[in-house]
VOGU-3710 file (C-alpha; in Angstrom, 3 decimals, decimal comma):
1> mtgapgeqsv> 91,923/124,045/122,597  93,693/124,024/125,913  93,901/120,285/126,400  91,960/117,084/126,191  88,180/117,435/126,034  87,880/115,897/129,475  90,158/118,562/130,997  87,981/121,615/130,262  86,621/123,405/133,271  83,043/124,484/133,762
11> dersaqggpe> 84,017/128,151/133,368  85,635/127,448/130,001  82,571/125,573/128,801  80,338/128,406/129,969  82,492/130,931/128,101  82,065/128,899/124,932  78,322/128,976/125,295  77,923/125,255/125,924  74,861/124,069/127,828  75,277/122,937/131,386
21> wylqplrtda> 71,942/121,218/131,977  73,513/117,796/131,517  76,191/118,212/134,177  75,594/115,946/137,146  75,475/117,867/140,432  77,827/116,863/143,196  76,200/114,805/145,942  77,046/114,577/149,586  76,831/111,450/151,677  73,507/112,627/153,078
31> dahdpdlapk> 72,083/113,185/149,619  73,188/109,755/148,456  70,707/108,118/150,865  67,826/110,397/149,873  66,077/109,044/146,751  64,343/112,370/146,138  67,661/114,278/145,875  69,432/111,664/143,803  69,767/112,726/140,133  67,839/110,712/137,620
41> pltpaqafda> 69,883/108,611/135,226  70,256/110,050/131,763  68,638/108,388/128,806  70,914/107,308/125,925  69,824/110,329/123,895  70,515/112,730/126,775  73,910/111,164/127,440  74,815/111,460/123,759  73,693/115,097/123,665  75,794/115,811/126,746
51> lyaycapalv> 78,851/114,190/125,202  78,415/116,195/121,998  77,978/119,509/123,801  80,989/118,730/125,988  83,448/117,531/123,332  82,429/118,948/119,959  84,089/122,420/120,235  87,467/121,006/121,259  87,275/118,195/118,677  86,637/120,624/115,829
61> qqtylltgrr> 89,689/122,642/116,848  91,848/119,516/117,047  90,761/118,185/113,664  91,376/121,611/112,142  95,018/121,286/113,168  95,081/117,907/111,406  93,351/118,990/108,184  93,872/122,733/107,837  90,292/123,130/106,572  87,304/124,022/108,678
71> qqardavera> 84,740/122,247/106,521  86,662/118,979/106,612  87,201/119,281/110,372  83,484/119,781/111,037  82,565/116,906/108,720  84,982/114,577/110,522  83,606/115,491/113,945  79,975/115,068/112,878  80,770/111,749/111,215  82,518/110,561/114,383
81> fqlawqrwpe> 79,497/111,431/116,528  77,155/109,709/114,075  79,255/106,565/114,350  79,285/106,950/118,126  75,477/107,025/118,179  75,292/103,948/115,956  77,598/102,141/118,411  76,299/103,821/121,527  76,056/100,636/123,642  79,796/100,182/123,051
91> vaidrdpagw> 80,685/103,851/123,549  78,521/104,300/126,648  80,406/101,624/128,604  83,833/102,716/127,369  86,116/104,003/130,110  86,745/107,173/128,056  83,870/108,002/125,668  85,452/111,352/124,815  88,679/109,588/123,839  86,716/107,119/121,693
101> vratahefal> 85,072/109,932/119,764  88,353/111,849/119,522  90,199/108,881/118,032  87,374/108,292/115,548  87,291/111,956/114,518  91,054/111,970/113,988  90,811/108,821/111,867  88,132/110,393/109,690  90,102/113,638/109,420  93,284/111,856/108,290
111> spwhrlrprv> 91,545/109,386/105,989  93,349/109,090/102,623  90,028/109,493/100,809  90,129/113,200/101,628  92,983/113,571/99,172  90,431/113,277/96,377  88,777/116,473/97,517  89,821/119,591/95,575  91,822/121,916/97,778  90,975/124,901/95,552
121> plpfrhpepr> 87,578/126,276/96,644  84,803/126,476/94,111  83,832/129,923/92,772  80,570/130,017/94,728  82,296/129,095/97,991  84,182/131,358/100,310  87,934/130,737/100,361  89,440/129,128/103,430  90,387/131,975/105,837  94,019/132,144/106,816
131> pddptgrall> 95,334/133,043/110,287  96,080/136,717/110,725  99,260/136,113/112,704  102,335/135,341/110,540  103,443/132,806/113,140  100,057/131,112/112,950  100,192/130,963/109,155  103,690/129,492/109,263  102,622/126,961/111,909  99,595/125,865/109,856
141> dvlmklpppy> 101,710/125,499/106,711  104,341/123,376/108,405  101,662/121,222/110,045  100,165/120,448/106,658  103,605/119,459/105,350  104,161/116,909/108,121  103,138/113,299/107,459  99,752/112,499/109,044  101,153/110,224/111,830  103,708/112,878/112,829
151> rrtlvlydgl> 101,085/115,626/112,715  98,702/113,630/114,880  101,429/112,815/117,394  102,355/116,476/117,740  98,738/117,557/118,212  98,054/114,875/120,816  101,219/115,418/122,828  101,868/119,159/122,597  98,346/120,278/121,765  96,211/118,159/124,081
161> gldlpetaae> 98,847/117,416/126,687  98,656/113,612/126,589  101,671/111,754/127,874  103,843/109,606/125,648  102,249/106,206/126,422  98,742/107,580/125,843  99,812/109,180/122,582  101,438/105,942/121,463  98,313/103,956/122,328  95,988/106,317/120,460
171> teastaatag> 98,183/106,436/117,369  98,698/102,646/117,531  102,483/102,891/117,571  105,240/101,895/119,932  106,515/104,335/122,510  109,919/104,563/120,802  108,333/105,277/117,421  106,064/107,896/118,975  109,025/109,613/120,608  110,869/109,661/117,296
181> rllyaratva> 107,862/111,138/115,502  107,482/113,792/118,188  111,131/114,854/118,020  111,048/115,021/114,228  107,809/117,025/114,213  109,129/119,489/116,781  112,358/119,981/114,862  110,485/120,535/111,603  108,092/123,043/113,172  110,935/124,908/114,878
191> ahlpepvapg> 112,856/125,133/111,606  109,957/126,738/109,718  108,692/129,187/112,319  109,992/132,762/112,176  111,196/132,618/115,781  112,388/129,724/117,961  109,756/128,184/120,193  109,903/126,061/123,325  107,562/123,116/123,996  105,438/125,323/126,260
201> tlhrllaelp> 105,246/128,014/123,599  104,310/125,408/121,008  101,435/124,284/123,222  100,186/127,875/123,372  100,485/128,334/119,609  98,587/125,125/118,947  95,853/126,306/121,318  95,572/129,798/119,820  95,621/128,769/116,157  92,099/127,257/116,013
211> agirprptkp> 90,662/129,311/118,899  87,940/130,933/116,787  86,681/127,757/115,103  83,354/126,367/116,284  81,194/123,437/115,194  78,222/123,894/112,931  75,005/125,000/114,621  73,762/121,435/114,334  71,722/120,037/117,202  72,595/116,585/118,516
221> ialraradlr> 69,106/115,383/117,651  69,876/116,077/113,981  73,083/114,053/114,232  71,207/111,178/115,808  68,583/111,325/113,049  71,285/111,277/110,369  73,019/108,353/112,049  69,760/106,398/112,184  69,049/107,218/108,534  72,530/106,138/107,507
231> arrwihaaia> 72,145/102,883/109,444  68,776/102,171/107,786  70,277/102,803/104,373  73,095/100,381/105,078  70,589/97,786/106,254  68,476/98,224/103,114  71,571/98,019/100,924  72,677/94,836/102,707  69,221/93,302/102,266  69,157/94,221/98,569
241> fttlllttta> 72,636/92,824/98,011  71,774/89,602/99,854  68,583/89,207/97,813  70,480/89,771/94,586  73,131/87,265/95,614  70,555/84,610/96,531  68,634/85,179/93,283  71,789/84,888/91,220  72,804/81,725/93,060  69,378/80,119/92,577
251> ltlhtapdhy> 69,343/81,009/88,879  72,830/79,580/88,445  71,875/76,324/90,175  68,746/76,028/88,024  70,442/76,613/84,689  73,801/74,949/85,306  74,258/71,376/83,926  74,031/68,561/86,484  76,372/66,117/84,723  79,466/66,245/82,632
261> eppipqgtpi> 79,083/66,197/78,878  82,367/65,659/77,053  82,779/67,954/74,115  82,440/66,504/70,619  85,863/66,557/68,985  86,158/68,326/65,731  86,418/65,968/62,743  89,611/65,741/60,749  89,718/64,771/57,053  91,246/61,363/56,115
271> rgvpprtapg> 93,830/61,625/53,430  95,262/58,958/51,074  91,964/57,137/50,263  90,989/57,174/46,561  87,631/58,746/45,881  84,633/56,518/45,037  83,686/56,300/41,382  80,215/55,955/39,959  79,331/52,486/38,478  79,463/52,348/34,725
281> plsepqrqlr> 77,373/50,272/32,215  77,368/46,445/32,626  79,258/44,347/30,179  77,676/41,501/28,257  78,911/38,732/30,635  77,631/40,751/33,618  74,183/41,098/32,048  74,010/37,347/31,364  74,995/36,596/34,966  72,343/38,969/36,275
291> aklrsesaag> 69,683/37,350/34,123  70,698/33,899/35,322  70,566/34,933/38,983  67,144/36,453/38,582  65,727/33,467/36,798  66,802/30,897/39,348  65,035/30,114/42,621  65,513/32,613/45,380  65,039/30,042/48,203  68,636/28,972/48,249
301> perlhpeaq> 71,518/27,763/46,213  70,914/25,349/43,387  72,539/22,458/45,234  69,707/22,431/47,769  67,097/21,791/45,045  68,402/18,916/42,916  66,860/18,672/39,587  65,166/15,444/38,488  66,859/13,759/35,534
//
């Protein structure tokens, strides 16, 4: 990792084994007017494959400096390229597609969700190899102890060679805050290394530490297929969630009451009223009165039917 992905030379890419079929040949003024000599425009898939072959090796080395684990670095880079393919119309017209993918890979590499991963390798996995150089081991240890924003600032400025405003823009911080992070990170690294280092020496150490790390032997077409599959799964999940939400809403509207029904208050016992008693046997005067009432006319009182004398 000698600098930003866009700063690699053709010789360096050839030494890394990267394909060169996607490189656009230089044209002269005479060739520009000849339609037969003009290069054909790349398809979206070819442009994506060219971007992956051009940037993936350097991005894996950069994310390794941010994570300290090769598996996590490769996962972050592949995930960044999958997202780039899903948003390819946006990435293709970006003024710096390599910078877009780099920022996305760094965000994935420094995501707090990675803290849930066990740092101790499983028994059936190979342990994470350590650098052979004591200076490299000390540099990797102190990088992992730095806070993620400070670590990313150091890698961008001293590792890739970005200037301070570019580093501040990519880390979404002010220039003063970026300068403070850089000074703190340099002082911390210098205090933990076995020998004092200068900024130029630190750039060399950051370039040599992940020099032997390469991406997985995954073809870009496989990354594009995974990105399309992931996008289809998200679409299906969104459709299923929307259907469930609409069904639940319709069921709620169908079963919910359409008017207000006041609740029936709970009855309270009335105290202080004597209980009702059962009627007892009639007395003799009451029986005579009942017999008289039954024997008389039921059409009205007696005064309405005068008796003849």
